[in-house]
C-alpha positions in Angstrom: 100.8 125.9 -70.7 98.1 125.0 -73.3 95.4 126.6 -71.1 97.5 129.8 -70.8 98.0 130.0 -74.6 94.3 129.3 -75.2 93.2 132.0 -72.7 95.6 134.5 -74.3 94.2 133.8 -77.8 90.7 134.1 -76.5 91.6 137.5 -74.9 93.2 138.7 -78.2 90.2 137.6 -80.3 87.9 139.4 -77.8 89.9 142.6 -78.0 89.9 142.5 -81.8 86.2 142.0 -81.9 85.6 144.9 -79.5 87.9 147.1 -81.5 86.2 146.3 -84.7 82.8 146.9 -83.1 84.0 150.3 -81.9 85.0 151.2 -85.4 81.7 150.1 -87.0 79.7 152.0 -84.4 81.9 155.1 -84.9 81.3 155.0 -88.7 77.6 154.6 -88.0 77.7 157.5 -85.6 76.5 155.3 -82.7 78.9 157.2 -80.5 77.8 155.8 -77.1 78.2 152.2 -78.3 81.5 153.0 -79.9 82.8 154.5 -76.6 81.7 151.4 -74.7 83.4 149.0 -77.1 86.6 151.0 -77.4 86.8 151.6 -73.6 86.9 147.8 -73.1 90.0 147.7 -75.4 91.7 150.6 -73.6 91.0 149.1 -70.1 92.0 145.6 -71.0 94.9 143.9 -69.1 97.2 142.9 -70.5 96.8 145.5 -73.2 98.0 145.5 -76.9 99.8 148.8 -77.3 99.0 149.5 -80.9 95.3 148.6 -80.5 95.1 150.6 -77.3 96.5 153.7 -79.0 94.1 153.4 -82.0 91.2 152.9 -79.6 92.2 156.1 -77.7 92.1 158.0 -81.0 88.8 156.6 -82.1 87.2 157.1 -78.7 88.3 160.7 -78.8 86.6 161.0 -82.1 83.5 159.5 -80.7 83.5 161.9 -77.7 84.0 164.8 -80.2 81.1 163.4 -82.3 78.7 163.6 -79.4 80.0 167.1 -78.3 82.0 166.0 -75.3 85.0 168.2 -75.8 86.6 167.6 -72.4 86.8 163.8 -72.7 87.9 164.1 -76.4 90.8 166.4 -75.4 91.7 164.1 -72.5 92.0 161.0 -74.8 93.9 163.0 -77.4 96.3 164.3 -74.7 96.8 160.8 -73.4 97.6 159.5 -76.9 100.1 162.3 -77.5 102.0 161.3 -74.4 101.9 157.6 -75.0 102.4 157.0 -78.7 105.6 156.8 -80.8 103.7 156.9 -84.0 104.0 160.2 -85.9 100.8 159.5 -87.8 98.8 159.0 -84.6 100.4 162.1 -83.0 99.4 164.2 -86.0 95.8 163.0 -85.7 95.8 163.6 -82.0 97.1 167.1 -82.3 94.5 168.0 -84.9 91.7 166.6 -82.8 93.0 168.2 -79.6 93.3 171.7 -81.1 89.9 171.3 -83.0 88.3 170.9 -79.6 89.8 174.1 -78.3 92.9 172.6 -76.6 96.2 174.5 -76.4 99.2 172.3 -77.0 101.4 174.4 -74.8 99.3 173.3 -71.8 100.4 169.7 -72.3 104.0 170.4 -71.3 105.1 168.8 -68.0 105.2 171.2 -65.1 109.0 170.9 -64.7 110.8 172.1 -67.9 114.0 170.7 -69.4 116.2 172.9 -67.2 114.4 171.9 -64.0 114.6 168.3 -65.1 118.4 168.6 -65.6 118.7 170.2 -62.1 116.8 167.3 -60.7 119.2 164.9 -62.5 122.3 166.5 -61.0 120.7 166.6 -57.5 120.0 162.9 -57.7 123.6 162.3 -58.8 124.9 164.4 -55.9 122.9 162.1 -53.5 124.3 159.0 -55.3 120.8 158.0 -56.3 121.9 156.7 -59.7 118.8 154.6 -60.1 116.6 157.7 -59.7 118.8 159.6 -62.1 118.5 156.9 -64.8 114.7 157.2 -64.6 115.1 160.7 -66.1 116.8 159.1 -69.1 115.2 157.1 -71.9 115.7 155.9 -75.5 119.0 156.0 -77.2 120.6 158.2 -74.6 119.9 155.7 -71.8 121.2 152.8 -74.0 124.3 154.8 -74.9 125.0 155.7 -71.2 124.6 152.1 -70.0 126.9 150.8 -72.8 129.6 153.4 -72.0 129.1 152.9 -68.3 129.9 149.2 -68.5 133.3 149.9 -70.2 134.1 152.9 -67.9 133.4 150.8 -64.7 135.6 148.0 -66.0 138.5 150.5 -66.4 137.9 153.0 -63.6 136.2 150.8 -61.0 133.2 153.1 -60.6 130.2 154.3 -62.6 130.5 157.1 -65.2 127.6 158.8 -63.4 129.9 159.1 -60.3 132.4 161.1 -62.5 129.6 163.4 -63.7 128.4 164.0 -60.2 131.9 165.1 -59.2 131.9 168.0 -61.7 128.4 169.6 -61.9 130.0 173.0 -62.4 131.3 171.8 -65.8 127.7 172.0 -67.2 125.8 175.2 -67.8 122.5 175.9 -69.7 122.4 177.8 -72.9 118.8 177.6 -74.1 115.7 175.3 -74.2 113.1 175.0 -77.0 109.9 173.1 -77.4 108.1 171.4 -80.3 104.5 171.2 -78.9 103.2 169.5 -82.1 105.1 166.3 -81.3 105.5 166.9 -77.6 109.3 167.0 -77.6 111.9 169.5 -76.4 115.6 170.2 -76.6 118.1 171.6 -74.1 121.4 173.1 -75.2 124.2 172.7 -72.7 127.7 174.2 -72.5 130.3 171.7 -71.2 133.6 172.5 -69.5 133.2 176.3 -69.8 132.3 176.4 -73.5 134.9 173.9 -74.7 132.0 171.7 -75.9 128.4 172.4 -76.9 125.8 169.7 -76.9 122.0 169.5 -77.5 119.9 167.0 -75.7 116.5 165.8 -77.0 113.7 165.2 -74.5 110.4 163.3 -74.8 107.4 163.1 -72.4 107.0 160.0 -70.3 104.3 159.6 -67.7 103.9 163.4 -67.4 107.5 164.3 -67.1 110.4 165.1 -69.4 113.1 162.5 -69.9 116.3 163.0 -71.8 116.1 160.6 -74.7 118.8 161.5 -77.3 122.0 163.4 -78.0 121.1 165.6 -80.9 124.6 166.9 -81.5 127.9 167.4 -79.6 130.7 169.5 -81.1 133.1 172.2 -80.4 131.9 175.8 -81.1 134.4 176.1 -83.9 133.1 172.9 -85.6 129.5 174.1 -85.2 130.3 177.3 -86.9 132.0 175.4 -89.7 128.9 173.1 -90.0 126.6 176.2 -90.2 128.5 177.4 -93.2 128.3 174.0 -94.9 125.2 172.3 -93.4 125.0 169.5 -96.0 127.6 168.3 -98.4 130.8 167.3 -96.7 129.1 166.4 -93.4 126.9 164.0 -95.2 129.9 162.4 -96.8 131.8 162.1 -93.5 128.7 160.7 -91.7 128.0 158.1 -94.4 131.6 156.9 -94.3 131.3 156.4 -90.6 128.0 154.6 -91.0 129.7 152.4 -93.6 132.3 151.3 -91.0 129.6 150.8 -88.4 127.5 148.7 -90.8 130.5 146.5 -91.6 131.2 145.9 -87.9 127.5 145.0 -87.3 127.5 142.6 -90.2 130.6 140.8 -88.8 128.6 140.1 -85.6 125.4 139.1 -87.4 126.4 136.6 -90.1 127.0 139.3 -92.7 123.4 140.7 -92.3 123.0 144.4 -92.1 120.5 145.8 -89.5 116.8 146.3 -90.1 117.0 150.0 -89.2 119.4 152.7 -88.2 118.5 152.4 -84.5 119.9 148.9 -84.4 123.4 150.4 -84.9 123.4 152.3 -81.6 126.2 150.1 -80.2 128.4 150.6 -83.3 127.8 154.1 -84.5 127.7 156.1 -81.3 126.2 159.6 -81.6 122.6 159.4 -82.9 123.1 162.6 -84.9 125.3 160.6 -87.3 122.1 159.3 -88.9 120.9 162.8 -89.7 121.3 165.0 -92.8 120.5 168.7 -92.9 118.7 170.2 -95.9 121.0 173.0 -97.1 118.1 175.2 -98.1 115.7 174.9 -95.1 117.9 173.6 -92.3 115.4 170.7 -91.8 117.0 167.5 -90.5 116.0 164.0 -91.6 117.6 160.5 -91.3 119.6 159.2 -94.2 117.7 156.9 -96.5 118.4 153.3 -95.8 117.8 150.1 -97.7 117.1 147.2 -95.3 117.5 143.5 -96.1 120.9 143.6 -97.6 124.0 141.5 -96.6 127.8 142.2 -96.8 128.0 139.4 -99.3 125.6 141.1 -101.8 126.9 143.0 -104.8 129.4 145.6 -103.5 128.1 148.3 -105.8 124.6 148.2 -104.4 123.5 151.3 -102.6 122.7 150.8 -98.9 122.2 154.5 -97.8 121.9 157.9 -99.3 121.3 161.6 -98.4 117.6 162.4 -98.0 118.3 165.8 -99.7 120.1 166.9 -102.8 123.3 169.0 -102.1 126.2 170.1 -104.3 124.3 169.0 -107.5 123.3 165.6 -106.2 123.1 163.2 -103.3 125.9 161.4 -101.4 125.4 157.6 -101.7 126.9 154.8 -99.6 127.6 151.5 -101.2 127.9 148.1 -99.6 131.7 148.1 -100.0 131.9 151.3 -97.9 132.6 153.7 -100.7 130.8 157.1 -100.9 130.0 158.9 -104.1 128.2 162.0 -105.1 125.5 160.9 -107.5 123.4 163.2 -109.7 119.7 163.2 -109.1 119.2 161.5 -112.4 121.6 158.7 -111.6 120.3 158.3 -108.0 116.7 158.0 -109.3 117.8 155.4 -111.8 119.8 153.3 -109.3 117.1 153.6 -106.7 114.5 152.4 -109.2 116.6 149.5 -110.5 117.4 148.4 -106.9 113.7 148.7 -105.9 114.1 151.4 -103.3 110.6 152.2 -102.0 110.9 156.0 -102.0 107.5 157.7 -102.5 109.0 160.6 -104.5 110.5 158.2 -107.0 107.3 156.2 -107.6 104.8 158.0 -109.9 101.2 156.9 -110.6 101.6 157.3 -114.4 104.6 154.9 -114.3 102.5 152.1 -112.7 101.0 149.5 -115.0 97.2 149.9 -115.5 96.5 146.4 -114.3 98.6 146.9 -111.1 96.9 150.3 -110.5 93.5 148.7 -110.8 94.4 145.9 -108.4 95.8 148.3 -105.9 92.6 150.4 -106.0 90.5 147.3 -105.4 92.7 146.1 -102.5 92.5 149.5 -100.8 88.7 149.2 -100.8 88.9 145.8 -99.3 90.9 147.2 -96.3 87.5 148.4 -95.0 85.7 145.1 -95.6 83.6 143.7 -92.7 85.3 140.4 -93.0 88.7 140.4 -91.1 90.1 137.7 -93.4 89.4 139.8 -96.5 91.1 142.8 -94.8 94.1 140.8 -93.8 94.5 139.3 -97.3 94.3 142.7 -98.9 96.9 144.1 -96.6 99.2 141.2 -97.3 98.8 141.6 -101.0 99.6 145.4 -100.9 102.8 144.6 -99.0 103.7 142.2 -101.7 103.1 144.8 -104.5 105.4 147.2 -102.6 106.6 150.4 -104.2 104.1 150.6 -107.0 101.3 150.8 -104.4 102.8 153.8 -102.6 101.3 156.8 -104.6 97.9 155.2 -104.4 98.2 154.6 -100.6 99.3 158.1 -100.0 96.1 159.4 -101.5 94.1 157.4 -98.9 96.0 158.6 -95.8 92.9 160.6 -94.7 90.3 158.2 -96.0 86.9 158.7 -94.2 86.9 155.0 -93.2 88.9 154.8 -90.0 89.8 151.1 -90.8 91.2 152.0 -94.2 93.0 155.1 -92.9 94.8 153.3 -90.1 95.9 150.3 -92.3 97.1 152.6 -95.1 99.2 154.6 -92.7 100.6 151.5 -91.2 101.6 150.2 -94.6 103.2 153.5 -95.6 105.2 153.5 -92.3 
């Protein structure tokens, strides 16, 4: 066992050394050497996902630097299909398009409708294993959780039930977001009695159904369109409060680290989303991790990401929901140390803290890995006051600083 651990540590140290060598050569514009070093990280088995993704991005930049557009686009495309990081995807999109690539060309050959047809064909042939391979993420988790209960009650899989009634489903429309390589498919269920929108992501060159964006009756959807924020936020936060309480009962009063951990308690993933009443943009509710059911009941644990009806809806630990004015929300968030970038202003940060943060950011690009690690650790400890300064360095010319800054902000 000791030999296995030692070999693993040696392999990780070697990967880190090659990764750092690749960055150093990229900064020095020694593109061929950078490509060799980064390729060794990308091809390593077993690989380290985050390091492999960063290496793909930097190798693409090296290829672009030496004028090899084809290989630069190939690496950027591979990164887009592989990564879950929005920051990395944004960089990959910019690099891919800068080299002349067209994002639409990265879509899988079979579109969402064709993928759904294949899903039903597999169900008709009772190939449930094959059908599940077209599912991923929260939708797969939700189905498997529901399927367990359904099988216990009915004696057969829920997928069998779907396979019996393929005519209940009809397509309404499909749409694509080529920037983040996702798509949606709107479906009418039971001859229009229910409408739902499924989210899709790319996996291994094909679309997989990953989430249930929304599911509602047409009447409820029309009502929501008239009031996209407000009351829906209040209702969703009240449901989330109940789900959080159930979760805490199973985990020694601790609340989850993130919304996704509530998937077996909250059901529909769209419950985490709020709609901006002015733009229609959707974002997850703000969430304060690290709290417990036994903490002060008046503490905020979640809030609307957008202002509506003169303020934001706020969920407290005791499950109560209130509409707080922007002024009161900002005050409570600051007092309770919520790390919300829009609430932390440079001019409010003490001069000595600002100076320390500036120095630490420079150290993120130091040649000594121990200095880099210590600086990163200290910036984490400083927390919210460092945010406005870190945001200014998201596009720092030093790839090492840039990647660490984005990681810290995430």
